[in-house]
N, C-alpha and C positions, 0 to 999 in steps of 0.2 A: 287434540288433547294431549296425546303422547308426545308430540313435538314440543308443545308448550312446557310440559313437565321436564323434558330433556334440557330445554333452554334454561329453565329455572335452576336445574341442578348444576349446569355449567356456570351460571351466574353466581350461585352460592359457592361453588368450588373456587371460582376466580376470586371472589371477595375474601374467602377464607385464606387463600394463599397470599393475596396482597397483604392481608393483615399479618400473616406469618413473616413475610419478607420485611415489612416495616418494623415489626417487633424486634427482629434481629439487629437492625442497624440503628433505629431511632432511640434505642435504650442507651446507646453510648453517649458519654459526655463529649462535648465539643473538643475536636482536636485529637480524639482517640481512634486508632484504627480498629478494625474488627478483632475480637479476641480469638484465640485458638478454638474455643468452643463454638463461637459464632461461625467461623469458617467451616468447621466440621458440620454444623447444622445445615448450612447452605449447600455444602457438598453432598450431604445425604439427601437433601431435597432434590437436587439436580440429578443425582444418580438414580433416584427412585421415580423420576417423573413419568417413566413409561408405564408405571402401574397405577397411575391416577386416572381419573375421568377426563383429564385434560389431554391425555395421550392422543385422542382422536380429534383434537381441535388444534391444528398447527397454528392458527391465527392467535388463539388465546395463549398458547404456550410461548409463542414468539413475544407476545406482549409482556408476559411474566418474566421472560428472560431479560427483556430490556429494562424492566423495572428493577430486577435484582442487580443488573449490571450498573444501572444508574446509581443505586444506593451504594454499591461496592466502590465505584469510582469516586463518588462524592465523599464517602468516609475516608478513603485513602488520601484524597486531595487535602482534606482538613488535617489529617495526621501528618502528611509530609510537610505541610506548612508549619505545624507546631514543632516537628522534629528539627526542621531547618533552623527555626528561631532558637530552639534549645541548643543545637550544636554551635551556633554562632556565640551563644552566651557562655558556653562551657568548653570551648575549644582548647583552652589552656589547661584544663584538667585532664589527667591521664589515668588509665587503668593502672593499678599498683604494679602489675607485672608487665606492662607494655613498655616499649622502648621510648625514651623521651623524645619529644618533638623539638626540632631545631629550625629556626628561621634561616634558610640558606643565605639570605642576603646579609645576615649578621654573623654567620658562621665564619671563623677564621680559616683562611685558605692554607693548605699544607702542600709543600712541594712534593712532586713525585720523586721517589728515590729508586734507583736501579736495584733490582734484586739479584743477588748472585747465588750460586749453588752453595749455600752455607746453612748449616743446621741450626742457626740461631733461633729459627721459628719454633724449635722444640720447647724453648723456655720464654722467649721474648717475642711478642707479636711484631710484625713488620710495621713500618711507618703507616699511619692512617691513610686511607684512600681519600683523595680530595673529591668532594662532591661538587661536580661542575654544574652550575646553574644555567649555563648558556646552552642553547640548542645546538646539537651537533648535526653533521650532515646525515648521519645514519638515522637520527630521530626524525629529520625532515622526510627521509625516504619512508619511514614507518607510517607517516601520515598519508603517504600516497600508495601504500600497500593495497592491492586489490581485494584483500579479505575484509569482510564486514563482520566484526564480532559483536555488533550491536543489533543484529537482526533476530528478533525473538522467533519469527516464523521458522527460520532455518535452524535455530538452536533447539527448538522444542517440537518440531514437526512430528517426531516419532513418539512423543508422549501422549498418553490419553489425558482427557480433561481431569479425571480423578487423580492421576499422577501429578498433574500440575498443582491441584489443591493440596495433595499430600506434601509436596515440596514446600509450598507456602507455609503450611502448618509447622513442618519440621524446622525450617529456617527461622520462623518466628520464635520458636522455643529456643533455638540456638542463640538468639540475641538477648535472652534473659540472663544477664551476667551472673546473678547470684545462684541461679540454678546450674549454670555451667560450672562455676567454681566449686559448688558443693555437690556435684553430680554423684560422687561415690556415696556420700552420706544419704542423699535423697533416695538413691537406688536401694540401699540396704534398709532404710526405714520403710519405704513403700512395700518392699517384699515382705516385711514383718507384718505390716498393717493389712495389706490387701491380698497377700499370698503371692508366692513367687510365680505361680501359674498365670494369674491374672496380669501381673506386671509384665511378664515375658510376652503375653499375648499382645498387650498394647505396644510394647517395644517392637515386636516382630512386624506389626502392621504399620509402623511409622518409621523409626530410625533405621531399623534393620533392613527393611525393604528399600529404603532410600540409599544406604551406603554399602550394603553387603550383597554379594551375588547369590548366596544361598548356602545351605549346608549339605545338600545331596548332589550327586553328579548330574541328575536331571535338571535341578534348579540352576546350577552353575553353567551347564551347557546352554540352557535357554538364554541366559544373560550374555554369553559369548556370541551366540548367533545374532542376538539383537544388536550388539555392538558391531559385529562384522557387516551386517546389512547397511550400516551407516559409515562404513569405511574406517572403523576404529578397531585397533588391536588391543590385546590385554597384557597387563603385567600381573601374573597370578601371584597371590600373596596369602599364604596360610597365616591368618591374622591373630592366632591365639597368642595372648600375652598374659603374664601374671601380674596382678596388682600387688607388688612386693611391698611389705612393710619394711621399715628400717631394720637392717640386720647388721649386727656388730661383726667386726673382723673375726672374733672368736667363732661365731656361728658359721660364717663362711669358711673359715679355715678347717672346721671339722668336716665340711663337705669335701675338702681337699686332703683329708687324712691327717689333719693337725700338723702340717709340715711347714707352715709359714713362720717367719721370724717374729720376735717380740715386737719389733718396730712395725712390721706389716700388720700385726694384729691390732696395733693401736691406730693405724691410719687407713684401714681397708674397709671402712664403712661404705656400704653401697646402698644408695637410695634411688630407685629407678623403677619404671614400668618396663619390665623385660621378662625374659623367660626365667622361671624359678628353677634353679638347679636342684634336682633330686638325687640322681645318680646317673651313671653312664648308660644304663638301660633306657632311662627316660629320654636321653639325648638320641639314642638309636631310634626310638619311637618317633621323635620329632623329625628325624631324617626321613622317615617313611612318609610323613605328611608333606615334606618339601618335595619328595619324589612325585607325589600326587600333583603338586603344583606344576612340576615339569611336564608331566603327562597331559595335564589340562592345557598348558600353553602350547603343546605340540599339535593341538587340534586346529591351530591357526592355518588357514588354507595357504597363505603365502609364506609360511615358516618364518614369521616375523615376531613370534611370541617371546615374552620374557617370563622368567620365574624369579621372584624375589626371595632371598634367604637372609636370615639373621644369625650371626655367629653365636649370639648368646643363647640360641636354641640348640646349638650343637656342642656346647661345652659350658663349663662353669664361668659365670661372669667375672668372678674374682680371678680366675686363671687368666682371662683376657687382660684384666688390670695388671696382674703380675707380669705378663709378657710385655705389656706396654711400658712398664717401668724398666724392664731389662733393655728394651729398644731405646728408650730415652737415655739410659746410662751409656749405651754405645754412642749416641749422638753427643752426649756431654763429653765423652772421652775424646771425640774428634775436636771439639772446641778447645779442650785443654791442650791437645797436641798442636793445634793451629795457633802457635804463640803470637804471631803477628796479625792474626785475624784477617788474612787475605783470601781465605777459602781454600787454601792448599797447604799440605804438610810436606815439607822437604825432608831429606834424609837426616839432616842435622837435628831438626826439631823432633823428629820421630825418636832418634837415639837418645836425646837429652831427656825427654819425658819418660821413655821406657826405663831408662836407668834410674830415674827418680821414683817411679811408681812400682816397677816390677823387679824381680830377682833374676830375670833372664840374662843369659850370657850375651856378649857382643855379637857372636856368630849367629845366635838365634834371632836377635833383634834385626840383623842385616837380612837374614832369610825372610823374616816376616815382612819387612819393608819391600823387598823385591817381589814378594807374592802379591802385595797390595798395589804395587806400581805396575799395573797390567800393560801400559803402553810404553814403559821404559823411559819416561821423560824425567825421572828423578823427582817427581812430585805426585802426591796422592790427593785427589779431591774427595768431596763428601760421598759421592755415589760409589766410587771405588772402595772407599773405606768401609762404608756400611755393608756393601756386598761381601767384602772379604772377612768381616768379623761377624760370625753367626752367633745368635743367642744360644744355639745348641752347644757352643763351645764356651759359654759364659763361665760355667763352674771350673773348667780347665784353666781358663785365663785368670779367673779370680784366685785360684790356688797359688798363683805366682805373685800375687800382690804383696807388697811390703807391709801394707796396713789394710785393715778391713774397712775400707771406705765405702762410698755409695755404690761403686761399680760391683764390688764383691757382694754387698748385701742384695743387690738386684739380680744376681745370677740365679737361674732356675736350677732346682735340684732334680734328682733322678725321677722322683714321683711326679713332679710337675711336668717334666719333659715327656713322660709317658702319657699323661693326660692330654698334653698338647698334641702329641702324635695321634692320639685317638681322634681328637677333633679334626685334625688335618685329613685323616683318612675319610671321615664323613664328608668333609667338603669336597675332597677329590672324587668320592663316589657320586656325589650330586653333579659335579661338573662333567664327569665322564658320561653320566646319563643324559645331561643336557646336550652334549655334543651328539650323542647317539640319536636323540629325538629331534635334533635340529632347533633347539631352543637356546636362547641366551640367558646367562645367569646374571642377576643383579644383586650385588651384596649391599645390603642396606647399611647406612651410617647409623651409629648409635652415640652414646655419650662420649665426650671428648677424652675421658680417661680410659676408654676402651679403644679409641680410634687408632693409635699407633699399631696395635696388634692387628686390627682389622685391615688397615692399609697394607701391612706386611703380607698378610695372607692373600689379599687381592692382587698384589704385585707379583707374587710367586705364581698364582694361577694364570695371570695374564701372560707371563713369560712362557708358560707351558702351552697354553691353549689359544693364544691370540696371534700366532705367527702369520696366518693368512688373512684373518679377519677378526674383528673384535667379537669374542664369544663371552668374555667375562667383563662385567662393568663394575667399577667401584663407585662409591657415592661421596660427593663433596658437599659440605654444608657451608654456605657462604655467609652465615651469620657468625662464623668463627673467624677470629682475626688472622689466624695463620693459614686459612684455606687456600689463598692464592699462591703463597710460597710453597705449600705442600704440593699443589697441583703442578706448578712449574717444575719441581723436582721430578715428579712422576712422568711428566711429558718428556723431559730430557732423558730419563732412564729408558723409556720405551724407544726413543730415537736411537740411543746408543746400542741397546741390546736387540734391536730389530724385531719388535713385536708391535701390534696395532693397539693403540690405547682406546679404551672405552670407559665412559663414566656417566653417571646421572648427576645432575646439578640441582640442588635444592637450597632453599634458604635456611631451613633447620626447624626441628620440632621439639627441642629440649631446652629452650631458652630459660624458662623459669628454674628448672632443676640445675642448669649449669651455673646460673648466678647465685642461687642459694648455696650450692656446694662450695663455690669459690669463696663466698663470704664465710661459710662455716670453717673452711680449711685455711683461710687467711692468705689466699693467693689472688692475683688479679683475675678479674672475670675474663674468660676466653672469648666472650661474645661481644660484638660491636656494641657501642654505647647508644647508637641511634639507628632508627630505621633507614635514614638516608644513607648511612655508611653501608648498611647491609644491602640496600638496593644497588648502590654504586658498585660494590664488590661483585654482586651477582651479574650485572650487565657487563662489566669489564671482563669477567671471567668467560662469559658467553662469547665475547669478541675474540678473546685469546683462543678459545677452542675452535671457533669457526676457521681460523687460520690453519690449525692443525688438521681439521677435516679436509681442507682444500689441498694442503701440501704434503701431509703425512698419512692420509688414510684413516685418521681417527674417527670415532663416532661418539656422540653424546646425546643425552636426553635433557631437554629443557623442562624440568619437572616443576611447574609453577602455575599458580592461579592468578598471577599478576598479569593483567592484559598488556600493560606497557612492555613488560619484559618479553612477552610472546611476540608482540609487534616488532620490537627491536631485533629479535632473533630472526624473524621472517625477513625484515629489511636487510639485516646483515647477510643472510643467505643470498639475497638478490645482489647485494654489493660484491660478494665474493664469486658470483656466477654459479652458485650451487642450486641444483634443482630440488624440488620437494622430496626426492628419493635419494639424496646424496649423503646420508649418514647423520642427519640431524632430526631428532625425534622430539615429540612434545607429549607430556603426560600430565594428567590431572586425576584427582580422586573420583571414584565412582560416585555418582549422585551430586557432584558439584562442578561448577564452571563448565556446564554443558555448552554455553555459548562459544567457548574456546575450542573444546574438543571436537564437537560436531561440525563446526565451521572448518576446522583444519582437515578433518576427515573427508568432508564433502569436496574439498579442493585438492585432494591427492597428497597431502602431507602425511608424514608418519605420526598419526594421532594414536594415543594410548590412554586407556583408563587403568588406574591402579585398582585391581579387582580383588578385594579381600573375600575369603570364604571361611566358613566354620559355623558351629552352632552359636546360639545367642550367648550362652555362658562363656564360650571360648573367645568371642570377639568383643564382648562388652568392654573390657579394659582398653582395647584398641579404639573403640568409639569414644570412650571418655577421654583418652589421651588426645584424640583429634580435637575434641572440644576445648580441653584445658591448655594443651601445649601449642596448638595451632590457632591461638585466639585471634590472630590477625586474619586468618582465612575465614573462620566462622563469624568473626565480627564485621568483616568487610563484604558481606553478601548483599548489601543494600541494592547494588546494581542488578545482581542476578534476580533478586526478589522483584524489583521493578519490571524487569523483562518478563518474568513469569506472570505478573499481574497484567501486563500489556497483552500478552498472548491469550490470557484467560478472557479479557474483555473482548478481544477480537473474535474469539470462538463463540462467546455468548451472544454477541451482536450479529454474528453471521447467520 
């Protein structure tokens, strides 16, 4: 009797759960994948199965798993077919902020033009990079590379089933374009309606757990240990950013003590997600957070950790823009003096231009030229010129100008030089700490109008700290038209001055803001017009850097979620005879592109995750920026989502 009752209960339970599973999926319209709510419901059911009466009946539980999997797979097959048909019918339409699509077969070919050490890239982009539609030898080698980035078992073996469900839900939300575009507004509205506590709770158990290591030392340490067990190192990043509203030049100049010129006040509008400048004490506090990143990265057993820093966190963003203008003024002065545009200034050119622009005596002009002509060849190139004319002497040089032109207006005054020195002291403190802890510093790229100042600081640090090995890395964004020219200049500078070059190579994360600002200010967009040009620039730059790794001891990180770029880099290493430990590293964001990172780590390559940490309030602007500015990454997760579904089906059927 008791046995019959038990059987009846199990039958009733099975019937109930069958109905539950059917109701989840059968309510969908044809061609629609499971919604976020449905996935959560199924995940809750599976995670709670041990507490049901079915827990003691493995046969029935297996049967229910198969039924759930069948429904899940069937639903997604229908959805994939509908999406494929939709994509074919709408392939010509583009996201308003995406790069235009180009048919390579119809694209006009452009000749490759040799690039000389000439500062013309400061104002005019180099000739467009030709997008080669033919298969190259290195691409063929990439096809034969022994790494399999399409194996979901290897990519997700360390994830729990619930973590796979969470990833599917988060990625599904990331593909809702209107929600991503209006994330700021939706977040603020939700906090008002549902309370900040409830909204933060939901975010913490979804997006935050997916993309952030944690807010406490214990949470961060646990994440680092998890990565280390899988052969993956960390780039520690204190990811607090401020969601800045548009601030006028007047507001920013007040933070600098009201010392900017009238022209600067009219043109210094800054619209960016970056650190908000409050005062020098706030910058000192952020420096302490960056020191925590360095200490966290030092826990790497192999001493292979990185710590990422942002210069906008260590000084006023407007100060960086002012310094950038001063540097560009020096570059423009070189172009003016290079009258025949051959990339060299001879003594006669130097004297003629100096007599026209400055009040200096002939003797002083001759002494200045001899100081710049370091090798005594009677000619000065761009590297020697920019090294010999420091922006710290800008005001002194501007004082001898016959007219108050662009160079004089760009010169920094005493107050700005003091604030610049304060920022440089903070950067030096961090770099010295990194050397002490055996950690490498990675200086993040920011907006193009800050970048000349950032490049200058990175170059000075590399000259001081990279004599024996690369300890300081700069970052180059290949969606900028001038990125390859700038990189070639810095590679030549490191070769001449005898230090090891190091950099991180990214595609870029500020495309929308760069284009909008260029349109607002009336100058050409600094960003490539098409994705194909950006991809070509990235892959060609990787090939250039591989040669410098082989012959000059450089190091660099392929920071990309693009599988083809990673495959080309791995094949290029094989082509150059470089081992997985020969100074080429690969980096992806925490919680994304695990099929790349975990496969590379399992095969002994220098695999890294960019590991942000901080409280929810601190990192939320960072997460929103990742969604809005890296739209290609978050919009191109279909493959990773498919691999996650495949691994989920395998586990449920197992």
